[in-house]
C-alpha positions in Angstrom: -4.8 -7.7 -6.4 -8.6 -7.4 -6.3 -8.9 -8.7 -9.8 -7.0 -11.8 -8.7 -9.3 -12.4 -5.8 -12.4 -11.9 -7.9 -10.9 -14.2 -10.6 -10.4 -17.0 -8.0 -14.0 -16.6 -6.8 -15.3 -16.5 -10.3 -13.6 -19.8 -11.2 -14.7 -21.4 -7.9 -18.4 -20.3 -8.2 -18.5 -20.4 -12.1 -20.0 -16.9 -12.1 -18.9 -13.5 -13.3 -17.6 -11.2 -10.6 -17.1 -7.5 -10.6 -14.5 -5.2 -8.9 -16.2 -2.0 -7.9 -15.4 1.2 -6.1 -17.5 2.5 -3.3 -18.4 6.1 -2.7 -14.9 6.7 -1.4 -12.0 5.5 -3.4 -10.6 3.6 -0.4 -13.4 1.1 -0.4 -13.2 -1.6 -3.1 -15.6 -4.5 -3.5 -15.3 -7.9 -5.3 -18.9 -9.2 -5.7 -20.8 -11.6 -7.9 -22.3 -9.9 -11.0 -25.9 -8.8 -10.1 -25.3 -8.7 -6.3 -27.9 -6.3 -4.8 -25.2 -4.3 -3.0 -23.9 -3.0 -6.3 -27.1 -1.0 -6.9 -27.9 -0.3 -3.2 -24.6 1.4 -2.7 -24.4 2.8 -6.2 -21.0 1.2 -6.8 -18.8 2.1 -9.7 -17.9 -1.1 -11.6 -14.3 -1.0 -12.8 -13.8 -4.6 -14.0 -15.8 -7.7 -14.8 -14.0 -11.0 -14.3 -15.6 -14.0 -16.0 -15.5 -17.7 -14.8 -13.1 -18.5 -17.7 -10.6 -16.0 -16.5 -11.2 -13.0 -18.8 -10.8 -9.6 -17.2 -12.9 -7.0 -18.9 -12.0 -3.4 -18.0 -14.9 -1.0 -18.2 -13.9 2.0 -20.4 -15.3 4.3 -17.7 -16.5 3.2 -14.3 -20.2 2.7 -14.4 -22.4 3.7 -11.5 -25.1 1.1 -10.7 
């Protein structure tokens, strides 16, 4: 579900979006790639969704 939301936003904004986990697994974010909150909250990026609709799964969630 979060990938769908991020995909719609990516198309609308023509930007890459990420789906990331917060410090607790119950908090999930869909943010533009490079958003400052990703590094401020040390989120674990699970997917990158490009403006052309590609969904890139990260092999292992990466903390930023």
